[in-house]
C-alpha positions as CSV (number, residue, x, y, z in Angstrom):
1,M,126.5,-1.4,-29.8
2,R,128.8,-2.3,-32.6
3,R,126.1,-4.5,-34.2
4,T,123.6,-1.6,-34.0
5,N,126.0,0.7,-35.8
6,W,126.5,-1.8,-38.6
7,A,122.7,-2.2,-38.9
8,I,122.2,1.6,-39.1
9,L,125.0,1.9,-41.7
10,A,123.5,-0.9,-43.8
11,F,120.0,0.6,-43.6
12,A,121.3,4.0,-44.6
13,A,123.3,2.5,-47.6
14,L,120.2,0.7,-48.8
15,G,118.1,3.8,-48.5
16,T,120.6,5.9,-50.3
17,S,120.9,3.4,-53.1
18,W,117.1,3.2,-53.5
19,I,116.8,7.0,-53.7
20,V,119.6,7.3,-56.3
21,G,118.3,4.3,-58.3
22,S,114.8,5.6,-58.5
23,A,115.8,9.1,-59.7
24,S,115.2,9.5,-63.4
25,P,116.9,12.1,-65.6
26,A,115.1,15.2,-66.6
27,A,113.2,15.0,-69.8
28,A,114.9,16.6,-72.8
29,D,113.2,19.4,-74.6
30,P,111.3,17.7,-77.5
31,Y,111.9,20.7,-79.8
32,E,115.3,21.3,-81.3
33,Y,115.8,25.1,-81.5
34,P,117.8,26.2,-84.6
35,W,120.2,28.7,-82.9
36,C,122.9,28.1,-80.3
37,I,124.9,30.5,-78.3
38,Q,128.6,29.3,-78.4
39,G,131.7,30.5,-76.8
40,R,134.3,29.8,-74.2
41,Q,131.9,29.3,-71.4
42,E,129.2,27.4,-73.3
43,G,131.4,25.0,-75.3
44,Y,130.1,23.3,-78.5
45,P,127.4,23.2,-79.6
46,G,126.6,25.5,-76.6
47,Y,123.1,26.3,-75.3
48,C,120.6,25.7,-78.1
49,G,117.5,27.4,-76.9
50,Y,116.8,30.2,-79.3
51,Q,114.1,30.3,-82.0
52,T,115.5,33.3,-83.8
53,Y,119.0,34.7,-84.6
54,Q,118.0,38.0,-83.0
55,Q,117.2,36.2,-79.6
56,C,120.6,34.5,-79.7
57,Q,122.4,37.8,-80.5
58,A,120.6,39.6,-77.7
59,S,121.8,36.9,-75.3
60,A,125.3,36.9,-76.7
61,S,125.6,40.7,-76.5
62,G,128.2,41.8,-74.0
63,R,129.6,38.3,-73.5
64,D,132.5,36.5,-75.1
65,A,130.0,34.5,-77.2
66,Y,128.6,34.2,-80.7
67,C,125.6,32.5,-82.3
68,G,125.8,29.5,-84.6
69,I,123.4,27.0,-86.2
70,N,122.4,24.1,-84.0
71,P,124.2,21.1,-85.6
72,R,121.4,18.7,-84.6
73,V,119.1,20.8,-86.8
74,A,121.5,21.5,-89.6
75,F,122.6,17.9,-90.1
76,S,119.4,16.1,-89.3
77,Q,117.7,14.1,-92.0
78,Q,115.2,16.1,-93.9
79,R,111.6,14.9,-93.6
80,L,110.1,14.2,-96.9
81,A,106.5,14.8,-97.8
82,P,104.5,11.6,-98.4
83,R,104.5,10.6,-102.0
84,A,101.2,10.3,-103.8
85,F,100.8,7.1,-105.7
86,R,99.1,7.2,-109.1
């Protein structure tokens, strides 16, 4: 009986570790939105899922929150246009 309990426990531990190990994180949104809602509940940089300032303001309305520029967008490297060689 005791051996059976250990076998079941070992099998359950292996199954659990396999399930946890095979789980992959959710894919990040490939687009960086320029506006973030920031505040006490959201932290910094907050939730950055707004394309326009008006969308962010509408979401922040009535909450202890405000809108700010997404730092990943503001401080990212600017993409330069390809140079034409003469």
